[in-house]
N, C-alpha and C positions, 0 to 999 in steps of 0.2 A: 450679464444676468441670464440664467437659464429660463427659457420660455416655458409657460405652463403647458400642461397636456392639452388643454382646450385650444390654446393658440396654435400649437403644432397641428392639432386636428383640423382647425380652420384652414390652415395653409394647404394641407394635404388631401383632405376629404371633400367630396362633392357636398355642397351645402343643402342637404336634403333633410337634416334633422336639427331640431332646436335642442342642443345638448347643454346639460348642466356642467358647471365648472368643478368637476370632482374627478379625482384619479383613484378609482377603486383598485386595491392591490390584492385583496383576497375576500373570500366569503365562506361562511360556515353556518349551516342551518338556515335560519331566518334572518341572518345578519350579514351585512357587508361592511368592510373596513377600508377607509381611504388612506392615502399616503401621509396624512397629517395625524393619523391615529384616531380619528373620529369613527364611531361605529353607527350604523344605520339599521333600523328595523325595516326589512324589505317587504313591503306589502304591495309590490308591483310584480315581483316574481319573474322578471325578465319578460313582461307582457304575457303572463300565465304559462310560461315555459317551465320554470323551476318548481314543479309541483312538490318535490321533496326538499326544497331549499337548495342551498349551495353545498358542494363538495360532499354529497352523501356517499358514505363508504361503499354501499352496495353498487352504486353506479360507477364510481371510480374503479372499483375492482373489476367490474365487467368490461369496462373500456380497456383497462390494462391487459386483461386476459385475452380479449379478442385481438387487440392490436399486435400481440406477439405471434398471432397465427397468420392473419392477412388483413390488410386494410380495405381492399377492394377487389372484386372479381369481375364485375359487370353482370348484367342480367342474362347473359348467354349461358349461364350455369346456375343451378340451384345453390343456395347457401344456407347452412343450418340456422344462423341467427334469424334470417328472414322467415324461414319455415316456422320456427318456434314462436316468433312474435305474431305471425299471422294466425297460428293455431290459438294463441292466447286471446287475441282480439276477437276472433270469430266465436270462441267459446263464451266470451263475456257479453255477447250481443245476440240478438235474434237471428243474425245471419248464420251463426253456427248451426242452429236447429234447421234453418231453411236451406242448408247446403250452399250458402253464398261463398264468394271468393274475395280475396284481397288484392289490391294493387298498391304498390309502394312508389312513392315519389319523394321529393325533397322538402316540400313546404305546403302550407295550407292553400296558397293560391294555385299551386300545381295540382293539388287534390281536387280543387273545384274545377279547374280546367278539364281534368280527366272526367269528372262527373258530367260536365256539359257535353263533352264529346260522346260519352257512353250512352246517354239518353237519346241523342240524335242518331247514333249508329243503331240503337235498338229498334227505333221506328223505321229507319231505312231498311233494316234487315227484314222487317215485317211487311214491307211493301207500302209503307205509309210515309214516304219521303217528304210529304207536306208538313209533317208534324216536327217542327224545329223550334217552335216558340216556347220560351221559358219565362214563367211569371215569377218575378221577384218583388221585393218590398222596399218602400221608401224608408230611409235611414239604415238600410242593411249595409254590410261590408263583407265582401267575399274575396278580396285580394287586389293586387296591383297589376297583374298581367292582363292582356286585353280582354280575354273572355271573362275572367272573374271581375274585372273592372266594369265591363259592360253590364254584368249582372248586379253590380253594386248600386244601391239606391241613394247615393249621396253625390251630388253634382260637384262638390268642391274637390273631389279626388279626380274628376274627369276633365276639369277646365284646362285648356291649353294643349290637350293631347289629340285634338282632331276628332274625327267621327268615331264613335264607338261601333262595335259589331252589331249587326242587325239580329233580330229574333228574340229580343228581350222586351218584356212589358212590365212596367212598374205599377204596383197597387199599394194603397195605404195600409199600413200595419194594423191588424186587428179589425179590418173592415170586411166582414164576411160578405156583405151584399155586393160591394165593388169587386171582390174576388170572383164571385159567381158570374158577374157580367163579363169579366175579363177572359174567362175560359171559352174556348171555341174549338173547332175541329182541327186547328193547327197547333193546339197546345201539346207540347211534349212533356213538360214537367212544371211543377211548382217547387221553387227553391227557396228555402228559408233557414235562418238561424233559429234554433229553438228558443234562445234568448238573444235578442238584438243587442250585441255587446258594445261595439265601438259607437254605435248610433244612439246610445243613451240608456242602455240596460233596460230593454222593454221585454216584458213577458207576454206570451200569447194567452188570450182568453179561452175558456173551454168551448165557447161557441165557435171561435175561429178555428181551433183544432178540429172540432167536429165537422166543420164545413170543408176543411182541407181533405179529411179522410173520405167524406161523402163524394166530393168532386172526383177524387182519384177512382173511386169505385164506379161512379156513373160515367165518367168521361174516358176512363182508361189511361189517363196520363200517369206519369211517374211522380214521385216525391223525392227531392234531394234535401237531406238535413245536414246543414253545415255545423258540425259539432266541434269545430276547431278551437273555440275558446270555452264553450260551455261544457264540453264533454270530458271524459276521462277523470271523473271524480269531482270536477270543479263545481258541479251543481249538487253534489252529494250522492250522485250515482254515476255509474260508468257512462251510460248513454242518457243524455238530456232529452233527446227526442222520444226514447222509450219511456222515460219517467213521465213525460207529459202526454203520452198516448198518441204520438204522431207516427203514422204508419209509413215509414220511409222505405224506398227501394234502394237508395244509395245514401250512405253516410260518409262524410269527409272528416278527417282527423289530422292534427298536427300538434303544434305547440308542445305539450308535455310528452308527446308520443315517443320522442327520441331521448328522453331523460336529460335534456339539455343540449343535445346535438340535433342538427337539422334533419327532420324526417317528417314525411307526410304519408297519408294513406287514404284510399277510398275502399270502403266495403260495399260490394255490389251483390244484388240478388242473383240467384242461379239463372233466371230467365235472361237477364242482361248479359251475364258471363257467356252464355251459350251463343250469343251473337258476335262475340269477339274472336279474332284470330290473330296469329303472330303477324306483327307489322302494323296493326291498327293503331297502336299507341306505344310509347316507350320513353325511356329516360336512361341516361348514362349512369347517374349516381344514385337513383332512387333505390331505397332499401339497402343502403350502405351497411355492411356487416357490423361495423363498430357501432353505428347509430342504433341498429336493431338490437344488438346485445345490451347497450345502455338502456334502451326503451323497455326491453323485456325485464331487466332488473328493476326498473321503476314500476312497471305494471304489476309485477308480482307483489309489490308492497301496497300500492295504492288501490288495488282491486280487492283487498281483504275487507270483509264486512266490518271488522273493528275499526279499521282505518277510515272507512267511509262514514261510520257512525260518528267518529271524531270530527269529520268535516261538518256534519249536520249540527253537532253540538257547538262547535266554534262559530258556525253561521248564526245560530240562535243567540249566542253571546254577543257577537259583533252587532247583530241587528238590534238587540235590546239596548246596547250601549249607544248606538246611533240614534235610536228613538229618544233616549234620555237627553242626548245632546241637542236634538231638534227641538225638544220642549224648552230647553234653556236658551237656545240661540235662535232668534226669530228669523234670521236670514237663511236658515236651513229648512228644507222641505221634505218631500216624499222620499222614503227609503225604497229602493228598487232591487230586484234581482232574486237569486236563488243560490243556496249553498255559499261558497266563498267567491262568488261573482256578485258583489254587492255595490251599490252606489247610493249617494244621497244628493238630492237637488240642492243647489245653493244660489242665492241671489248675488253673492260676491263673485268677482272674477275667479274662475277655477285656477287659472295659471298662477295667480297670486297666492291662493291657498296652498297649492302644490309646493311653491317655493317656501312658504312659511312652514309647512310640514317638514320640508327638507332641513331647515334650520333646527327643527326640533329632533332631527335624526329619524324621521319617518318618510319612507318613499311610497308615494301614492300616484294615481293617474287621473286622467280625464276620460269621460265618455260623453260624446255629444257636446252640445254647447254649454250646458250648465250642470253637469253631473260629476261629482267627485267619485272616482272608482277605486275599489279595494280588491286586490287580487293577492291575498297573502298566500304563502306556501300552504298546500293542503295539509302539511304536517305541522302547522302552527299549533302551539300549545295554549292552554288557558291563560297562563301568565303572559305570554307574548301578545295575545289579543287584548288583555287588560292593559298592558303597557302601551299598545298602540292607541287605545281609547284615551289614556292619560295624555299622550302626546297630542292627540286631536283636541282635547279639552284645552290644553295650553295654547295651541294654535288659534282655536276659535275665540278664546277669551281675549285675544289681542285685538279683536275687531269690536268696534262700538256697537 
């Protein structure tokens, strides 16, 4: 008897993921199809990567076209896809007006590693080598490599991996007074996600944002905004930090940036770029031409005002539907988030609900301990959101 894909995966792969027993064979738009012919509405989007859904023709065309030229050059030479994507990203953010620069890497955690290094190099170059401390927040998630992991405010990701790197200080989210007390002469940066995604979909208060901007002005520290999950249209705007009024010196990007291929980026202000020189940092694969070509094709679409307006409309539709479900099912609670990064609190085990949704043909995720998370494709239609709400109703109705 032929072994299932999951059993083969279990034999061959390191046991680092709790995988569902499904063999997906193709995807189209907001849907995935398995080997048994069942179709799923994908409201997980590859962990916010597939902003335009699966097999988008503009992305597949860009990948094919660039792959026929060259797959890789290395960063010892300029390449056109990198330049075009950097131009586009800078033009869509405040960094274009401020003559900022782009650094490409392979993933979100690498973008955050670069940001950590860049702020410390900035103060070293200014003769303030004592300024190495970075303030981050409880429940945050910045990545799995040691620098980004040290910045992450969730102990469960750190357990068993020995001592974390020094120079990080954790503060409670939205606690403006605690943040003020944490700042000192050694503070190099405040690092935050505009929306704490993995840690429970937590948004910043206006007071909290005002405090961050005031501390930056008074203390002279920098601000790093981790846009990896909330940015690039997910919140209904290209930059979530700019939408919320966070005055960042560095923003980090990944997930949908490569159109489905691995790609990360840090956008840095001109004053930080001036402190960097060849050899200070680098990466072999960062800014891969094929990934950049795919990312540019995606960005050309998702940056259009009409497209972003649809994200906001679908967000309102999904939020209204979740509120109606919460009124009907008492185990559901607060709706959280912005744009198409939404979640709902639940008193029932999240893992059980995710499995029940999967049986209904709907893929959803967890955020934190008790939040069901929705990351539909940003190109989701009105009918697809309606269909997802119907599947959620069928799932929730199975609970007493």
